[in-house]
BALOBA-1460 file (C-alpha; in Angstrom, 3 decimals):
// residues 236
<rec num="1" residu="m" x="81.407" y="93.845" z="77.709"/>
<rec num="2" residu="s" x="84.495" y="92.035" z="76.371"/>
<rec num="3" residu="d" x="86.678" y="89.954" z="78.036"/>
<rec num="4" residu="e" x="89.470" y="92.641" z="78.427"/>
<rec num="5" residu="q" x="87.048" y="94.962" z="79.646"/>
<rec num="6" residu="k" x="85.972" y="92.570" z="81.990"/>
<rec num="7" residu="f" x="89.712" y="91.702" z="83.205"/>
<rec num="8" residu="q" x="90.534" y="95.307" z="83.220"/>
<rec num="9" residu="r" x="87.498" y="95.876" z="85.733"/>
<rec num="10" residu="i" x="88.542" y="92.690" z="88.183"/>
<rec num="11" residu="a" x="92.058" y="94.397" z="88.088"/>
<rec num="12" residu="g" x="90.527" y="97.842" z="89.231"/>
<rec num="13" residu="v" x="88.374" y="96.532" z="92.022"/>
<rec num="14" residu="t" x="91.312" y="94.149" z="93.250"/>
<rec num="15" residu="t" x="94.233" y="96.982" z="93.109"/>
<rec num="16" residu="i" x="91.697" y="99.223" z="94.913"/>
<rec num="17" residu="l" x="91.107" y="96.258" z="97.539"/>
<rec num="18" residu="s" x="94.616" y="96.278" z="98.215"/>
<rec num="19" residu="f" x="94.437" y="99.407" z="100.455"/>
<rec num="20" residu="l" x="92.304" y="97.157" z="102.982"/>
<rec num="21" residu="p" x="94.884" y="94.705" z="103.898"/>
<rec num="22" residu="a" x="98.056" y="97.029" z="103.546"/>
<rec num="23" residu="l" x="96.171" y="99.062" z="106.163"/>
<rec num="24" residu="a" x="95.378" y="95.897" z="108.345"/>
<rec num="25" residu="s" x="99.130" y="95.151" z="108.061"/>
<rec num="26" residu="a" x="100.216" y="98.281" z="109.058"/>
<rec num="27" residu="i" x="97.793" y="98.601" z="112.172"/>
<rec num="28" residu="c" x="98.955" y="95.180" z="113.184"/>
<rec num="29" residu="l" x="102.358" y="95.540" z="113.058"/>
<rec num="30" residu="g" x="102.014" y="98.632" z="114.575"/>
<rec num="31" residu="v" x="100.013" y="97.593" z="117.211"/>
<rec num="32" residu="a" x="102.571" y="94.593" z="117.964"/>
<rec num="33" residu="s" x="105.619" y="96.825" z="118.097"/>
<rec num="34" residu="n" x="103.538" y="99.513" z="120.102"/>
<rec num="35" residu="f" x="103.957" y="101.580" z="117.170"/>
<rec num="36" residu="r" x="107.865" y="101.249" z="117.802"/>
<rec num="37" residu="l" x="108.912" y="100.647" z="114.112"/>
<rec num="38" residu="s" x="112.322" y="100.221" z="114.919"/>
<rec num="39" residu="a" x="111.218" y="96.822" z="116.707"/>
<rec num="40" residu="l" x="109.666" y="95.365" z="113.582"/>
<rec num="41" residu="s" x="113.733" y="94.913" z="112.459"/>
<rec num="42" residu="n" x="115.307" y="94.408" z="115.507"/>
<rec num="43" residu="p" x="115.373" y="90.649" z="116.321"/>
<rec num="44" residu="n" x="116.204" y="91.323" z="120.231"/>
<rec num="45" residu="s" x="113.035" y="93.568" z="120.470"/>
<rec num="46" residu="l" x="110.866" y="91.627" z="117.895"/>
<rec num="47" residu="i" x="111.214" y="88.559" z="119.916"/>
<rec num="48" residu="t" x="110.036" y="90.113" z="123.343"/>
<rec num="49" residu="i" x="106.545" y="91.062" z="121.801"/>
<rec num="50" residu="g" x="104.688" y="88.207" z="123.630"/>
<rec num="51" residu="t" x="101.748" y="86.074" z="122.683"/>
<rec num="52" residu="d" x="99.296" y="88.791" z="121.797"/>
<rec num="53" residu="g" x="101.950" y="90.535" z="119.814"/>
<rec num="54" residu="a" x="102.882" y="87.475" z="118.109"/>
<rec num="55" residu="n" x="99.205" y="86.840" z="116.889"/>
<rec num="56" residu="l" x="99.186" y="90.467" z="115.536"/>
<rec num="57" residu="f" x="102.354" y="89.760" z="113.776"/>
<rec num="58" residu="r" x="101.210" y="86.832" z="112.195"/>
<rec num="59" residu="w" x="98.164" y="88.459" z="111.211"/>
<rec num="60" residu="g" x="100.300" y="91.414" z="110.234"/>
<rec num="61" residu="m" x="102.308" y="89.183" z="107.763"/>
<rec num="62" residu="v" x="99.118" y="87.709" z="106.102"/>
<rec num="63" residu="f" x="97.425" y="90.862" z="105.312"/>
<rec num="64" residu="d" x="100.775" y="91.989" z="103.951"/>
<rec num="65" residu="v" x="100.447" y="89.030" z="101.629"/>
<rec num="66" residu="f" x="97.640" y="89.895" z="100.071"/>
<rec num="67" residu="g" x="97.812" y="94.192" z="100.223"/>
<rec num="68" residu="y" x="101.479" y="94.093" z="98.722"/>
<rec num="69" residu="y" x="101.512" y="91.485" z="96.544"/>
<rec num="70" residu="v" x="98.935" y="89.209" z="95.171"/>
<rec num="71" residu="l" x="96.354" y="91.153" z="94.824"/>
<rec num="72" residu="l" x="98.284" y="93.168" z="92.416"/>
<rec num="73" residu="t" x="98.515" y="89.856" z="89.694"/>
<rec num="74" residu="p" x="95.479" y="91.190" z="87.800"/>
<rec num="75" residu="l" x="97.571" y="94.578" z="87.185"/>
<rec num="76" residu="a" x="100.751" y="93.022" z="86.428"/>
<rec num="77" residu="l" x="99.019" y="90.836" z="83.445"/>
<rec num="78" residu="l" x="96.583" y="93.574" z="82.632"/>
<rec num="79" residu="l" x="99.858" y="96.265" z="82.073"/>
<rec num="80" residu="w" x="101.534" y="93.715" z="80.136"/>
<rec num="81" residu="k" x="98.597" y="93.003" z="77.911"/>
<rec num="82" residu="w" x="98.393" y="96.927" z="77.803"/>
<rec num="83" residu="l" x="102.050" y="97.917" z="76.792"/>
<rec num="84" residu="r" x="103.284" y="94.662" z="74.717"/>
<rec num="85" residu="p" x="102.726" y="96.349" z="71.242"/>
<rec num="86" residu="n" x="105.138" y="99.329" z="72.612"/>
<rec num="87" residu="g" x="108.140" y="96.644" z="72.886"/>
<rec num="88" residu="p" x="107.203" y="93.024" z="73.389"/>
<rec num="89" residu="l" x="110.428" y="91.772" z="74.782"/>
<rec num="90" residu="l" x="110.860" y="94.846" z="77.219"/>
<rec num="91" residu="v" x="107.404" y="94.893" z="78.543"/>
<rec num="92" residu="t" x="107.377" y="90.801" z="78.920"/>
<rec num="93" residu="l" x="111.031" y="91.237" z="80.866"/>
<rec num="94" residu="y" x="109.361" y="94.281" z="83.080"/>
<rec num="95" residu="t" x="106.379" y="92.003" z="84.015"/>
<rec num="96" residu="w" x="108.257" y="88.846" z="84.732"/>
<rec num="97" residu="c" x="110.330" y="91.315" z="87.266"/>
<rec num="98" residu="g" x="106.737" y="92.389" z="88.999"/>
<rec num="99" residu="l" x="105.827" y="88.952" z="89.101"/>
<rec num="100" residu="g" x="108.896" y="87.938" z="91.002"/>
<rec num="101" residu="y" x="108.421" y="90.754" z="93.368"/>
<rec num="102" residu="i" x="104.884" y="89.282" z="93.840"/>
<rec num="103" residu="l" x="106.008" y="85.949" z="94.450"/>
<rec num="104" residu="v" x="109.240" y="86.497" z="96.403"/>
<rec num="105" residu="g" x="107.678" y="89.060" z="98.877"/>
<rec num="106" residu="a" x="104.345" y="86.926" z="99.332"/>
<rec num="107" residu="m" x="106.859" y="84.193" z="99.992"/>
<rec num="108" residu="g" x="108.573" y="86.404" z="102.442"/>
<rec num="109" residu="a" x="105.532" y="87.065" z="104.296"/>
<rec num="110" residu="i" x="104.247" y="83.416" z="104.357"/>
<rec num="111" residu="i" x="107.487" y="82.588" z="105.966"/>
<rec num="112" residu="l" x="107.065" y="84.932" z="108.800"/>
<rec num="113" residu="a" x="103.840" y="84.324" z="109.186"/>
<rec num="114" residu="a" x="104.539" y="80.785" z="109.883"/>
<rec num="115" residu="v" x="107.519" y="80.783" z="111.362"/>
<rec num="116" residu="e" x="107.745" y="83.602" z="113.931"/>
<rec num="117" residu="p" x="105.201" y="83.812" z="116.096"/>
<rec num="118" residu="p" x="105.609" y="80.315" z="117.667"/>
<rec num="119" residu="l" x="109.291" y="81.485" z="118.432"/>
<rec num="120" residu="i" x="107.687" y="84.585" z="119.824"/>
<rec num="121" residu="i" x="105.396" y="82.742" z="122.141"/>
<rec num="122" residu="q" x="107.933" y="79.842" z="122.745"/>
<rec num="123" residu="y" x="110.734" y="82.572" z="123.877"/>
<rec num="124" residu="a" x="108.003" y="84.318" z="126.147"/>
<rec num="125" residu="q" x="107.866" y="80.548" z="128.449"/>
<rec num="126" residu="a" x="111.167" y="79.536" z="128.126"/>
<rec num="127" residu="s" x="114.257" y="79.681" z="130.330"/>
<rec num="128" residu="s" x="117.484" y="81.612" z="129.986"/>
<rec num="129" residu="a" x="119.024" y="79.003" z="128.395"/>
<rec num="130" residu="q" x="116.427" y="77.962" z="125.563"/>
<rec num="131" residu="r" x="116.215" y="81.303" z="124.934"/>
<rec num="132" residu="e" x="119.278" y="82.008" z="123.755"/>
<rec num="133" residu="t" x="118.815" y="79.090" z="121.101"/>
<rec num="134" residu="l" x="115.081" y="80.436" z="120.297"/>
<rec num="135" residu="q" x="116.920" y="83.749" z="119.942"/>
<rec num="136" residu="i" x="119.341" y="82.213" z="116.886"/>
<rec num="137" residu="v" x="117.061" y="80.687" z="115.271"/>
<rec num="138" residu="f" x="114.358" y="83.384" z="115.296"/>
<rec num="139" residu="t" x="116.983" y="85.936" z="113.918"/>
<rec num="140" residu="s" x="118.193" y="83.668" z="111.422"/>
<rec num="141" residu="f" x="114.221" y="83.679" z="109.753"/>
<rec num="142" residu="l" x="114.187" y="86.893" z="109.962"/>
<rec num="143" residu="n" x="117.597" y="88.197" z="108.242"/>
<rec num="144" residu="a" x="117.100" y="85.615" z="105.449"/>
<rec num="145" residu="v" x="113.730" y="87.356" z="104.505"/>
<rec num="146" residu="y" x="114.396" y="90.888" z="105.580"/>
<rec num="147" residu="l" x="117.979" y="90.698" z="104.228"/>
<rec num="148" residu="g" x="117.954" y="88.196" z="101.580"/>
<rec num="149" residu="l" x="114.519" y="87.729" z="100.062"/>
<rec num="150" residu="w" x="112.611" y="91.392" z="100.670"/>
<rec num="151" residu="n" x="116.175" y="93.782" z="100.734"/>
<rec num="152" residu="p" x="117.179" y="93.535" z="98.284"/>
<rec num="153" residu="l" x="115.922" y="91.009" z="95.812"/>
<rec num="154" residu="e" x="112.239" y="91.672" z="95.927"/>
<rec num="155" residu="a" x="113.159" y="95.453" z="95.897"/>
<rec num="156" residu="l" x="115.509" y="95.606" z="93.029"/>
<rec num="157" residu="l" x="112.660" y="93.343" z="91.138"/>
<rec num="158" residu="a" x="110.227" y="95.909" z="92.133"/>
<rec num="159" residu="g" x="112.560" y="98.779" z="90.990"/>
<rec num="160" residu="i" x="112.953" y="97.365" z="87.361"/>
<rec num="161" residu="w" x="108.993" y="96.804" z="87.099"/>
<rec num="162" residu="w" x="107.898" y="100.240" z="88.368"/>
<rec num="163" residu="v" x="110.617" y="102.095" z="86.185"/>
<rec num="164" residu="g" x="110.322" y="100.095" z="83.333"/>
<rec num="165" residu="i" x="106.488" y="100.182" z="83.060"/>
<rec num="166" residu="g" x="106.143" y="103.919" z="84.558"/>
<rec num="167" residu="s" x="108.598" y="104.683" z="81.473"/>
<rec num="168" residu="l" x="106.252" y="103.368" z="78.734"/>
<rec num="169" residu="l" x="102.878" y="104.390" z="80.815"/>
<rec num="170" residu="r" x="104.121" y="107.974" z="80.474"/>
<rec num="171" residu="y" x="103.263" y="108.512" z="76.872"/>
<rec num="172" residu="q" x="99.643" y="107.999" z="77.513"/>
<rec num="173" residu="r" x="99.002" y="108.307" z="81.160"/>
<rec num="174" residu="p" x="101.654" y="110.622" z="81.855"/>
<rec num="175" residu="g" x="100.653" y="111.063" z="86.005"/>
<rec num="176" residu="l" x="100.641" y="107.346" z="86.568"/>
<rec num="177" residu="g" x="103.776" y="106.681" z="84.512"/>
<rec num="178" residu="i" x="105.281" y="109.506" z="86.635"/>
<rec num="179" residu="v" x="104.336" y="108.341" z="89.920"/>
<rec num="180" residu="s" x="105.182" y="104.707" z="88.627"/>
<rec num="181" residu="i" x="108.932" y="105.902" z="88.044"/>
<rec num="182" residu="l" x="108.969" y="107.871" z="91.645"/>
<rec num="183" residu="l" x="108.174" y="104.443" z="93.103"/>
<rec num="184" residu="g" x="110.381" y="102.131" z="91.527"/>
<rec num="185" residu="v" x="113.364" y="104.965" z="92.071"/>
<rec num="186" residu="g" x="112.238" y="104.240" z="95.985"/>
<rec num="187" residu="a" x="112.690" y="100.667" z="95.220"/>
<rec num="188" residu="l" x="115.722" y="100.727" z="93.867"/>
<rec num="189" residu="l" x="117.335" y="103.236" z="96.476"/>
<rec num="190" residu="d" x="115.886" y="100.747" z="98.874"/>
<rec num="191" residu="a" x="117.782" y="97.680" z="97.108"/>
<rec num="192" residu="f" x="120.840" y="99.838" z="96.509"/>
<rec num="193" residu="g" x="121.424" y="100.709" z="100.307"/>
<rec num="194" residu="n" x="121.421" y="97.071" z="101.231"/>
<rec num="195" residu="f" x="123.671" y="96.110" z="98.332"/>
<rec num="196" residu="v" x="125.938" y="98.442" z="99.322"/>
<rec num="197" residu="g" x="125.438" y="98.630" z="103.041"/>
<rec num="198" residu="l" x="124.286" y="102.209" z="103.056"/>
<rec num="199" residu="e" x="121.734" y="102.314" z="105.843"/>
<rec num="200" residu="t" x="120.931" y="106.243" z="105.015"/>
<rec num="201" residu="v" x="119.864" y="105.373" z="101.517"/>
<rec num="202" residu="f" x="118.009" y="102.362" z="102.677"/>
<rec num="203" residu="l" x="115.619" y="104.296" z="104.762"/>
<rec num="204" residu="l" x="115.503" y="106.951" z="102.283"/>
<rec num="205" residu="g" x="114.496" y="104.421" z="99.974"/>
<rec num="206" residu="v" x="111.838" y="102.421" z="102.112"/>
<rec num="207" residu="g" x="110.341" y="106.430" z="103.349"/>
<rec num="208" residu="w" x="110.234" y="106.766" z="99.512"/>
<rec num="209" residu="l" x="108.264" y="103.597" z="99.156"/>
<rec num="210" residu="v" x="105.732" y="104.166" z="101.888"/>
<rec num="211" residu="l" x="105.053" y="107.754" z="100.320"/>
<rec num="212" residu="f" x="104.310" y="106.773" z="96.471"/>
<rec num="213" residu="f" x="102.860" y="103.016" z="97.291"/>
<rec num="214" residu="f" x="99.762" y="104.142" z="98.493"/>
<rec num="215" residu="v" x="99.425" y="107.093" z="96.009"/>
<rec num="216" residu="w" x="100.331" y="104.929" z="93.019"/>
<rec num="217" residu="l" x="97.415" y="102.295" z="94.166"/>
<rec num="218" residu="a" x="94.983" y="104.327" z="94.411"/>
<rec num="219" residu="w" x="95.859" y="106.130" z="90.811"/>
<rec num="220" residu="c" x="95.881" y="102.344" z="89.163"/>
<rec num="221" residu="g" x="92.754" y="101.686" z="90.630"/>
<rec num="222" residu="i" x="91.143" y="105.070" z="88.881"/>
<rec num="223" residu="e" x="92.782" y="104.240" z="85.634"/>
<rec num="224" residu="l" x="91.310" y="100.905" z="85.341"/>
<rec num="225" residu="l" x="87.657" y="101.506" z="86.755"/>
<rec num="226" residu="w" x="86.986" y="104.607" z="85.038"/>
<rec num="227" residu="r" x="89.051" y="105.304" z="82.096"/>
<rec num="228" residu="p" x="89.630" y="103.256" z="78.881"/>
<rec num="229" residu="s" x="92.128" y="100.860" z="78.264"/>
<rec num="230" residu="i" x="95.383" y="101.876" z="76.662"/>
<rec num="231" residu="t" x="94.960" y="99.495" z="73.831"/>
<rec num="232" residu="n" x="91.747" y="101.775" z="72.579"/>
<rec num="233" residu="a" x="93.758" y="105.012" z="73.220"/>
<rec num="234" residu="k" x="95.635" y="106.886" z="70.778"/>
<rec num="235" residu="r" x="99.441" y="105.868" z="70.601"/>
<rec num="236" residu="q" x="101.880" y="108.753" z="70.696"/>
């Protein structure tokens, strides 16, 4: 087995494994908010989830780092290696956007995991006067990540990566290429909705992302583990 085949196997395994922390993140955050998803983006509600909720929120963010970001790094590098002959500069640009999505997204989750749970715990034990200050600090960090790092920056980088890589993949892996493009469109709708302040467009993008992200993960994992590399496939 060549080094590239070994790396393809590693990328396939990490892509499939990312399902577990991504699912664990959704469960932790759902339980923390009593499955009121709107509470996760509302600082006034999120800060009141208490000590148990704070611990679940922290673990949700830790799992988020691996499920949606870090474990996708081998996949991004392998796609760059596969597709580079079709357009070195464009593929490198798309890959930098993908790696930027991974880095920015993981940074946002780590910041929330480190900062927000202690504030939630302090809020539960604080006086009315102290709660006002804690609320301001909590909201500032939450908005910095939600409305700065994640939306629109992370979503924009992810959208460019998925649409760009998908447009090249569709010639040799049509199904995976189309799913990648559709996933990227959802991310771009997310980013655009935030840029122009259209909540309907933003929510449409978020729903689109949730719908296609796990499909894309499964498809990528299957392609990497059970099909030959694009390098060895016949080019069109």
